[in-house]
N, C-alpha and C positions, 0 to 999 in steps of 0.2 A: 742131510745138508742143513746148515744154519741159515736163518732168514734175518736180514737187517733192513730197517726202515730209516732212511735219512730224511729228516724234516728240515726244510729250508725255505727261504724266500726266493731263491734263484737256483733252479735245478742245473743250469749251465755251469755254475761256479763249483759244482760238486763232482765234476767229471773225474778228477784225479783220485779222490777218495773212493768213488764207485769202482774205478778200475782196479784199485788195490784190493778192495773187498772181494771183487769177483775173482781175482787171482788167488785169493785165500779160500775159494769155493763157497762164498756166500751168495745166496740168491738175494739180490739187493733191489729195493724200491726206493727211488728218490722222489719226493712229492712236496709240492707247495700246497696242493689242494687239501691233502690230509691235515697239513698244519692249520689251514683255515678252519676245517671242520672241528678239530680239537679245540681251537681257540674260541670258536663261536658256540659250540654245543657241549664241549667237555667230554664227548663220547665218540668212539670210533670202533665198531665191532671188528674191523680188520686187524686191530692190535693183537687179537688172539693168534694170528699167523706168525708173529715175530718173536724172536728171543732177544734181539738187539734193537735199540733205538739210538740213533746218533743225531744230536742236535747241532745244527750248523752254526758257524760263527756269525752268520748273518742275523741271528736272533740276539736281541738285547737281553740283559740280565733279568729284567722284569718278565719278559716273555718266557725265558727258560724257567724261572721260578713258577710261573703259572702252569707250564707243562708238567713240571715235576709233581705238583699237587694233583694234576689230572691223571698222571700215569701211576700214581701210588696205588698199590693193590694188585698191579699186573706183575707177573714174574718176568722181569726184564733186566737186562744189563743196559744202563742208560749212560751214554758217553757224550761229551761235549767237544766239538772241534774247536781248537784254539791256536793262536800263534805262539803262546807261551804258557807255561804252567803257572797256576795261581800260588799265592803265598800260603803258608801253613794255616794261617787263620782263615783265609778265604776257602781253602780246601776243606777244612773242618765244617764250615758253615754250609757249603754246598752238599757235602756228603750227608749232613744231617737232614737236608731237604730231599734227599733221595738220589742224588747224582752218584753214579758208580765211579767214574774216572774221566780222564781227559785224553784226547788224541791230538797230537800236534799235527797241524795240517801240512807242515813241511817235513814230516817224518818220511824217511825212505822206506821202501818195501820191507827190508829186513827188520827195521825197528818196529814197524807196525805188526809184522808177523809175530815177533816175540811178545809184544804188548797184548795182542789178541790171545795168544796162547796162555798167558797168565790169567787174563780175564775169563777165558773160557772155563777155567777150573771153578769159577764162582757160580756157574750155572748149575741148578739142581740136577743131580744125576737122573737120567731117564726122563727128563722133561720132554714131552711130545712136541712135535712141530706145530700141532694145532691144539688149542685149548678152548674150553668153554669160557665165554666172557663171565658168566655167573653160574656158580655151581653150589647148590644147597645140599646139606646133609640129607641122605636118603633114609626115610623112616616111615613107619606106619602112622596113620592119623592119630592114633592113641598116644604117640610119643611127641607130637608137636608141642604140646604144652610144656613138657619137660625140656625140650630144646629151647623154647622161649625163656623158661625160668633159668636155665643154665647160662644163656646168653646175658640176661640181665644181671645175674649174680656176679659175673666176671667184670662188670663195669663199676668204676668208681662213682661216687655220688655226683660229681660234676659231669663225668662222661654220660651218665644216665640222663642228666638234665638236658644236655646237648641233644642226645638222641631223641628224647621225648619231644623236645621243641621241633625237631625236624619231622617227626611223625605227625605232629599236630598241624604243622604248616603245609604238609603235602596236599591235602584236599582243598585247602583254602587258597594259598598263593603259590604252592609248589616250591618256590625258592624262599629261603630265609637269609636275609642280609647279615653280614658280619656284625654290623652295628646292632641289629636287633638281638643277635645271640649274646654279644658282649653285655648289653643292657639287661638281659635276662639272667646272666651269670654273676655279674659283679656290680656293686653299687657305683663304682667309679666309671662304669660304662666303657665306651670306646676309647681306650688309651693305647699307645704303642705297645706297652707291656701286655695288656689284655689281648690285643690282636695277635701277638706272637704266641701267647698261651693258647688261644683258640685254635690256631693252626696246628699246634702240637696235640691238642685234644682230638681234633678231627683225624689226624694221623693215627693216634692211639686207638680210636674207635675202629678205624679200618683194619688195623692190625689185629685187634681182638676179634672182630668178625671173622677174619681169616683163620685165626686160631681155633675158632668154633666150627670150622669146616665150610665157611661161606667165602669162596674165593672169587675174585673178579671185582667189578665195580659195584660198590654199595652206596657210597656217598660221592656225588658229583660236585666238583668245584667249578663254579661259573665265574670266571675272572671279572672282577669289578661289580659283581652282582650278589654273590653269596654262595650258599650251599643248598643242595637238595638231595633227597634220597633217590636212587635210581628207581625207575618204574618197576623193574623186576623185584628189587628188594622190598619195596613198599608192598607189593602184592603178596609176596611171601610172608611178610610180617603180619599183614592183615589176616591171612589164612591161619597163621599160628594163633593170633588173638581170638578169632572166631571159634576155632577148635577148643581153645582153653575155656572160653565162655560156655560152650556147650557142655564140656566136662563138668565145670563148676555147677551149672544148672542141674545137670543130671544127679550130681552128688547131693545137692541140696534138697531135691525132691524125691529121693529114693532112700 
């Protein structure tokens, strides 16, 4: 059975979409509380239970954009309820941000059934109903320095600088603002262009972490505040760093 999460500001207004999803054999949770948790903290461990997230039309564009940043890195089909389909330009923009597709709220059951059938084929084959929020490569302690080295080698110079700033900020302030990151990366500082580039860099970092075998939440977006490393990822990274330092010390003294 597939599991769908409907994020909304008003659960009563989603009765029709819930009914149609249940007819399609979806176990469906409609929640305003989880929406608040995601918006305030950027994390929700319950996401590991779902394959589908549906964003209500009660959410404004800014809120949807925030959620897409926060949902990045989770293996999800993310849909937005709407009264009409967007233009080609808007569609390309939203898909670049991570939105999978749109569902018309006025669609009849047959139309939704066919739409879901097409989208279902985009789910990774064999994806389990429950997944770990954060999964690290399994290795012996002797291999952790190699994992760390491989991870850093796959990053571009700018991506590496973003990551290093986030690591340094974690024990001090935990969160690093977008303005601080822009000023660290570019002489021109916080401009609209640089802010857009920064969003792309964060997404690329998450994707590269996933390619290296680290799935789930690694970098958390705190809307209006900035970015931070997840607690689990920072702990993992520090363990890798400490192990690498031990190996380097042993090599230098023997």
